[in-house]
DSSP file (Angstrom, degrees, kcal/mol; ACC not computed):
  #  RESIDUE AA STRUCTURE BP1 BP2  ACC     N-H-->O    O-->H-N    N-H-->O    O-->H-N    TCO  KAPPA ALPHA  PHI   PSI    X-CA   Y-CA   Z-CA
    1    1 A V              0   0    0      0, 0.0     2,-0.5     0, 0.0     6,-0.0   0.000 360.0 360.0 360.0 123.9   -3.2   -4.2  -24.9
    2    2 A C        +     0   0    0      2,-0.0     4,-0.4     0, 0.0     3,-0.0  -0.976 360.0  13.6-122.4 126.4   -3.2   -1.5  -22.2
    3    3 A G  S  > S-     0   0    0     -2,-0.5     4,-2.0     3,-0.1     5,-0.1   0.037  82.8 -86.7  96.6 156.7   -4.7   -1.9  -18.8
    4    4 A V  H  > S+     0   0    0      2,-0.2     4,-2.6     1,-0.2     5,-0.2   0.908 123.5  50.7 -66.7 -44.7   -5.9   -4.7  -16.7
    5    5 A E  H  > S+     0   0    0      1,-0.2     4,-2.4     2,-0.2    -1,-0.2   0.909 111.2  48.9 -63.6 -41.3   -9.5   -4.8  -18.1
    6    6 A A  H  > S+     0   0    0     -4,-0.4     4,-2.8     2,-0.2    -1,-0.2   0.896 111.2  50.6 -64.2 -39.6   -8.2   -4.9  -21.7
    7    7 A L  H  X S+     0   0    0     -4,-2.0     4,-2.4     2,-0.2    -2,-0.2   0.912 109.6  50.1 -64.2 -42.7   -5.8   -7.7  -20.8
    8    8 A K  H  < S+     0   0    0     -4,-2.6     4,-0.5     2,-0.2    10,-0.3   0.923 113.4  45.7 -61.4 -43.8   -8.6   -9.7  -19.2
    9    9 A A  H >< S+     0   0    0     -4,-2.4     3,-1.0     1,-0.2    -2,-0.2   0.918 115.2  46.9 -65.3 -43.1  -10.7   -9.2  -22.3
   10   10 A F  H >< S+     0   0    0     -4,-2.8     3,-2.0     1,-0.2    -1,-0.2   0.834 100.4  67.3 -67.6 -32.6   -7.8  -10.1  -24.6
   11   11 A S  G >< S+     0   0    0     -4,-2.4     3,-1.8     1,-0.3    -1,-0.2   0.655  79.1  80.2 -66.9 -13.7   -6.9  -13.1  -22.6
   12   12 A A  G <  S+     0   0    0     -3,-1.0    -1,-0.3    -4,-0.5    -2,-0.2   0.729  82.9  66.2 -62.9 -19.5  -10.1  -14.8  -23.6
   13   13 A H  G <  S+     0   0    0     -3,-2.0    -1,-0.3    -4,-0.2    -2,-0.2   0.606  92.5  77.0 -76.5 -11.7   -8.3  -15.6  -26.9
   14   14 A F  S <  S-     0   0    0     -3,-1.8     4,-0.0    -4,-0.2    -3,-0.0  -0.454  94.6-108.9 -94.5 170.1   -5.9  -17.9  -25.0
   15   15 A I  S    S+     0   0    0      1,-0.2    -1,-0.1    -2,-0.1    -4,-0.0   0.914 109.2  35.6 -64.7 -43.4   -6.5  -21.4  -23.8
   16   16 A K  S    S-     0   0    0     -5,-0.0    -1,-0.2     3,-0.0    -2,-0.1  -0.943  91.3-123.3-112.6 131.2   -6.5  -20.3  -20.1
   17   17 A P        -     0   0    0      0, 0.0     2,-0.1     0, 0.0    -5,-0.1  -0.293  42.4 -82.1 -69.1 158.7   -8.0  -16.9  -19.2
   18   18 A H        +     0   0    0    -10,-0.3    -7,-0.0   -11,-0.2    -6,-0.0  -0.391  49.5 177.0 -63.0 128.8   -5.9  -14.3  -17.4
   19   19 A K        -     0   0    0     -2,-0.1     4,-0.0    -3,-0.1    -1,-0.0  -0.976  28.8-124.4-133.2 120.5   -5.7  -14.9  -13.6
   20   20 A P        -     0   0    0      0, 0.0     3,-0.1     0, 0.0     0, 0.0  -0.274  19.3-121.8 -62.9 151.1   -3.5  -12.6  -11.5
   21   21 A A  S    S+     0   0    0      1,-0.2     2,-0.4     2,-0.0     0, 0.0   0.909  97.3  11.4 -60.3 -43.4   -0.9  -14.3   -9.4
   22   22 A T  S    S-     0   0    0      6,-0.0     2,-0.3     4,-0.0    -1,-0.2  -0.987  78.0-131.6-134.2 146.7   -2.4  -12.7   -6.3
   23   23 A T    >   -     0   0    0     -2,-0.4     3,-1.9    -3,-0.1     6,-0.3  -0.718  37.7 -94.2 -96.1 149.6   -5.6  -10.9   -5.8
   24   24 A K  T 3  S+     0   0    0     -2,-0.3     3,-0.1     1,-0.3    -1,-0.1  -0.382 111.2  32.8 -62.7 132.1   -5.7   -7.6   -4.0
   25   25 A G  T 3  S+     0   0    0      1,-0.4    -1,-0.3    -2,-0.1     2,-0.1   0.306  83.7 130.1 104.6  -8.4   -6.5   -8.1   -0.4
   26   26 A T  S <> S-     0   0    0     -3,-1.9     4,-2.5     1,-0.1    -1,-0.4  -0.392  70.4-114.3 -73.9 159.2   -4.8  -11.4    0.1
   27   27 A V  H  > S+     0   0    0      1,-0.2     4,-2.7     2,-0.2     5,-0.2   0.912 116.9  51.7 -58.6 -43.6   -2.4  -11.8    3.1
   28   28 A E  H  > S+     0   0    0      1,-0.2     4,-2.3     2,-0.2    -1,-0.2   0.918 110.6  47.5 -62.1 -44.0    0.5  -12.2    0.7
   29   29 A E  H  > S+     0   0    0     -6,-0.3     4,-2.5     2,-0.2    -1,-0.2   0.920 113.4  47.5 -64.5 -43.8   -0.3   -9.1   -1.3
   30   30 A L  H  X S+     0   0    0     -4,-2.5     4,-2.6     2,-0.2    -2,-0.2   0.896 111.2  51.0 -65.5 -39.4   -0.8   -7.0    1.9
   31   31 A E  H  X S+     0   0    0     -4,-2.7     4,-2.4    -5,-0.2    -1,-0.2   0.904 110.9  49.4 -62.8 -40.5    2.5   -8.3    3.4
   32   32 A R  H  X S+     0   0    0     -4,-2.3     4,-2.3    -5,-0.2    -2,-0.2   0.914 111.9  48.0 -64.3 -43.6    4.3   -7.3    0.1
   33   33 A R  H  X S+     0   0    0     -4,-2.5     4,-2.6     2,-0.2    -2,-0.2   0.910 111.9  49.4 -64.3 -42.6    2.7   -3.9    0.2
   34   34 A V  H  X S+     0   0    0     -4,-2.6     4,-2.5     2,-0.2    -2,-0.2   0.914 110.9  50.4 -62.7 -42.8    3.6   -3.3    3.9
   35   35 A S  H  X S+     0   0    0     -4,-2.4     4,-2.1     2,-0.2    -2,-0.2   0.922 111.4  47.9 -61.3 -44.7    7.2   -4.5    3.2
   36   36 A T  H  X S+     0   0    0     -4,-2.3     4,-2.4     1,-0.2    -2,-0.2   0.920 112.0  49.4 -62.4 -44.6    7.5   -2.0    0.2
   37   37 A L  H  X S+     0   0    0     -4,-2.6     4,-2.4     1,-0.2    -1,-0.2   0.879 109.0  52.7 -63.8 -37.8    6.1    0.8    2.3
   38   38 A R  H  X S+     0   0    0     -4,-2.5     4,-2.4     2,-0.2    -1,-0.2   0.916 110.1  48.0 -63.6 -42.6    8.5    0.1    5.1
   39   39 A M  H  X S+     0   0    0     -4,-2.1     4,-2.4     1,-0.2    -2,-0.2   0.922 112.1  49.2 -63.7 -43.2   11.4    0.2    2.7
   40   40 A Q  H  X S+     0   0    0     -4,-2.4     4,-2.3     1,-0.2    -2,-0.2   0.892 110.8  50.8 -63.2 -38.9   10.2    3.5    1.2
   41   41 A L  H  X S+     0   0    0     -4,-2.4     4,-2.7     2,-0.2    -2,-0.2   0.921 109.7  49.6 -64.2 -44.4    9.8    4.9    4.7
   42   42 A K  H  X S+     0   0    0     -4,-2.4     4,-2.4     1,-0.2    -2,-0.2   0.917 111.8  48.7 -60.7 -43.1   13.3    3.9    5.7
   43   43 A E  H  X S+     0   0    0     -4,-2.4     4,-2.3     1,-0.2    -1,-0.2   0.910 112.2  48.3 -63.7 -42.0   14.7    5.5    2.5
   44   44 A A  H  X S+     0   0    0     -4,-2.3     4,-2.4     2,-0.2    -2,-0.2   0.894 111.5  50.2 -65.5 -40.0   12.7    8.7    3.2
   45   45 A E  H  X S+     0   0    0     -4,-2.7     4,-2.4     2,-0.2    -2,-0.2   0.894 110.5  49.7 -65.3 -39.6   13.9    8.9    6.8
   46   46 A M  H  X S+     0   0    0     -4,-2.4     4,-2.4     2,-0.2    -2,-0.2   0.917 111.5  48.7 -64.5 -42.6   17.5    8.4    5.7
   47   47 A E  H  X S+     0   0    0     -4,-2.3     4,-2.4     2,-0.2    -2,-0.2   0.903 110.8  50.9 -63.4 -41.3   17.2   11.2    3.1
   48   48 A L  H  X S+     0   0    0     -4,-2.4     4,-2.6     2,-0.2    -2,-0.2   0.914 109.6  50.2 -62.1 -43.7   15.6   13.5    5.7
   49   49 A D  H  X S+     0   0    0     -4,-2.4     4,-2.6     2,-0.2     5,-0.2   0.913 110.3  50.5 -60.7 -42.8   18.5   12.8    8.1
   50   50 A R  H  X S+     0   0    0     -4,-2.4     4,-2.2     1,-0.2    -2,-0.2   0.920 112.0  47.2 -61.7 -43.3   21.0   13.6    5.3
   51   51 A L  H  X S+     0   0    0     -4,-2.4     4,-1.8     2,-0.2    -2,-0.2   0.899 112.0  50.0 -65.9 -40.0   19.2   16.9    4.6
   52   52 A R  H  X S+     0   0    0     -4,-2.6     4,-1.7     2,-0.2    -2,-0.2   0.916 111.5  48.1 -64.5 -42.7   19.0   17.8    8.3
   53   53 A K  H  X S+     0   0    0     -4,-2.6     4,-1.6     1,-0.2    -1,-0.2   0.883 109.6  53.8 -65.3 -38.0   22.7   17.1    8.7
   54   54 A G  H  X S+     0   0    0     -4,-2.2     4,-1.4    -5,-0.2    -1,-0.2   0.869 106.7  51.7 -63.7 -37.1   23.5   19.1    5.6
   55   55 A K  H  < S+     0   0    0     -4,-1.8    -1,-0.2     1,-0.2    -2,-0.2   0.881 107.0  53.1 -67.5 -38.2   21.6   22.1    7.0
   56   56 A R  H  < S+     0   0    0     -4,-1.7    -1,-0.2     1,-0.2    -2,-0.2   0.874 105.4  54.1 -65.8 -37.2   23.5   22.0   10.3
   57   57 A V  H  <        0   0    0     -4,-1.6    -1,-0.2     1,-0.3    -2,-0.2   0.890 360.0 360.0 -65.8 -39.3   26.9   22.1    8.6
   58   58 A L     <        0   0    0     -4,-1.4    -1,-0.3    -5,-0.1    -2,-0.2   0.501 360.0 360.0 -68.5 360.0   25.9   25.3    6.6
């Protein structure tokens, strides 16, 4: 089974149909996405700082 729609269709064969843990747009989901984006931003900023420092040394 590949993809969300296929999983939903396939889940009809089970006793309980597929229900995602969180739906897109919930506060929890948005908080999780914001947290992930903040971590990615920090990592990108650290990498940028490393590259800038490397350029100065050369």
